[in-house]
N, C-alpha and C positions, 0 to 999 in steps of 0.2 A: 050521219055520223052516229046517231043513237042506234040505228038498226045494225050497223056493222059492229059497234061496240057491244051491244047486247049479245050478238052472235059469238063474239070473242069471249065474252064473260061466260057463256054457257060452255064453250070449249075448255076454258080454264077450270070451271067447276067440275067438269068430267074427269080432270086429271087428279082429283083429290081422293081417289080410291084408297091408296095405301097410307094416308095421313092418320096419325094417332088421334088428333083432335080436329075432326073435320069442321066442327062448328066454329072454332076459332079461326081456322084457315079461311072459311067462307066469309066470316065477318071482316077479316083483313082485306080479302079480295074485293068485297063490296065497298068497303071504305075507300080503297084506292080508286076503284072505278067511279064512285060518286065524287071524289075529290077532283078527278080529271074532268068530269062533267061540270062541276062548279067552276073550275079554272077556265074552261072553255066558255061558259056562259058569261062570266065576269069579263073576260078578255074581249069577247065579241060585243058586249054591251058598252064598253068603255072606249076601246081603241079602234083604229081603222082596221079593216079586214086583214091587210098584209101583216100588221104588227101583232094582231091577235093570233094569226096562224103561226107566226114565229114563236110567240109565247107558249102556245100549246105544244109545238114541236120540241121546244126546250124542256118543258116539264116532262113530256114523254121520254125524252132522251135521258134525263136525270133519273127518273124512276126505273127505266130499263137498265141503266148502268148500275144503279143501287141493287136491283134484284139480281143482276148478273154477278156482282161481287159477293153478295150474300150466299148465292148458290155455290160459288167456288169455295168459299170458306167452309160452308156446311158439308161439302163433299170432300174436303181435305185436299183440294187441288192447289192451295196457296202454300208456297214454301217460304220460310223465313230464314234467309241466309245469315249465318253467324259471321260477324267480321273477324278477320284473321287475328286481331289484337285480343279478342275474347275467346278464341278457340282454345281447346285444351291441347297441350303438347302431346 
């Protein structure tokens, strides 16, 4: 898992070319990766393997969805429909 994760970390770091503050983006990326490693380590040391796997997958899904929503908002792809009662005539 660490080998695959570190490979994915390097791929993610290579996508930071056009970022205004690459140091901050790198720090956030490393913090997310280290938190995932910490969650996996704690889960595998406390719970049975099947429950630890489920916990790690849930954390990955939550972080992935949060990143997806953040990117949609930053790219302006989220529309906020105005209710008909508040729309201008």
